[in-house]
N, C-alpha and C positions, 0 to 999 in steps of 0.2 A: 677413230676410223675416219677416213676421208670419204668424201662423196665422189661418185663417178657417174657421169651422164654420157649418153650417146647423142650426138648432134649431127644431122646430115652435113656432110662435107660440102662447103660452098662450091658451086660450079666453076668459079674462076680458079680454084685451087686444085680441082680434079685432074687436069692434064699434067701438072707438075708432079702430083702425087703418083699418078699412074706411071709416068716415066721413071720416077725414083723406085717405086715398088717393083717394077719389072726389072730394073737394073739389079736390085737386091736379090730378086728371084733368080736371075742368071747366076749371080755370085754364089748363092746358096746351093744351087744345083751343081755348080762346078766344085764347090767345097765338098759336096757329097760324092764326087767322082765322075761327073758327067763332063763331056767335052764342051768347049765353048760353043761350037757350032750347034750341037744338040740342045744345049741349054737355051741358046738364043732362039732356036726354032720353037721350043716349047713356050717361051715367053711370047713370041709372035702369035702362035696359035691361041694362047690364052687371051691376049689382047683382042684379037679378031673375034673370038667366040663370045667373050663376056662384055666387051666394050666396042661393038662393031662401028659405032659412029662417034666414039670418044666418050660416050656416057654409058653407065652401067645398064644392062638389060633390066626390063621391069622385074620387080621382086628381088633385085639385087640391091643391097644396101651398103653404102660406103659412108661410114661415120667418122667424125672426129671423136676421140675419147677426151672428155673434158672433166677437169677436177673442180673442187669447190671454189676455187679462185677464178673460175671461167677460163683457165689456161688449157690449151690443147696439149695433152700429154701423150697422145698416140693416135692410132687409127684402128679401125676394124672393118672388114669387108666380108659379108655373108650373102648367100643366095642359094636357090635350088641348083643342084648339080646338073640337072637337065631341065630344059625349059618346061615349066608346068609341073615338074616333078615334086614329090613329097620328101625326097631325101635331100637335105640341104647340106651346105658345106661352109666351113670357115675357110675362106680363101686366103685371108691374110689378117694377122693381128700383130701389132707392135706397140709397145709402150716405150717412149723415149728414155734413154739411159738414166737421166737424173730422177725420173719418177717411178722407176722399177722398185719392186719389193714393198709396195704400199697398198696392194690389193686392187689396183686399177684393172689389170687384165682379168682377174677373176670376176669382178663386178661387171665389167663390159661384156664378157662372155655369157654370164648369167642373164644379163638384159637381152643380149642377142638371141639366146635360146628361147626366151619368152616371145620375142618378135617372130622368130621362125615358127614356133608353135601356133601363134595367132594367125599365121599365113598358111596353115595346113601342113607344116612339116611334121613328118613322123619320126625323123632322126636328123641328127646333125653330125657330120664327120669333119675330119681335118687330116692334114699330113703334117708330120713333124720330122725334121731331119734328125738322123741318129746322133749327131753331135750336140743337139740342143736339149741336154738333159734337164735343165731347169724348166723348160716348157713341158717336157714329158711329165715331170712330176706334177705340175699344175693341172694338166689335162687329166691325169689319173685321179687327182683329188676331186676334180669336178665330175667324175664318173665316166669319162671316156675310157673305152677299152680298146686294146690292140686288136685289129682285124686282119692285119697282114704285116709281115716284116720282110724287107728286102735287104739282102746282104751282098757285098761285093769284095772280091779279092783282087787288088791291083797286081798286074803281072809285070809292070815296067817301072 
C-alpha cells in the first residue's frame, strides 16, 4: 500500500490550479448536457463565491495529494457549503491519470473527512456526474449515499 498525504497547495500554484479546475468544471458540466454559457456562468459564480480575492475562503482547504515519493499526484478541495455551516462539501478531487487505482483518492478523502469533522462538520457531500461511474463506485464504498438524482433527455 502506498502512502498518501494532504499538503496545503502553495499560494503561487493556486491561481493556475483554479483556472484549470474551473475550465475542467465547465467541460464536465457541458459533457453532462449544460450549455457553454450556463456552465461558464456556474464556474464564474463558484469562483466569486469561494475564491472572492483569488484565495479560498476561511475553512476551505485546497490540498495537493502527495504520495510516498513526495510527488504531487492530484488535488482535493473541501469546505463548508455555506459560510460557517456544518454541512461540508467535496468541491473537487482529482488524481492524475498515472497515479489512479492506487488508493490515493480513497485515502485523501478519508483524511479530508477527518479534517472536516475536526472543524465541526456534521456531514460531507459531493456531486458526481452521471458519466463518472468509477468515482460513483468509490464514493459508495466510502459510505456516501445518493441524496438526489438529476436526469435529462436531450431533444435535439
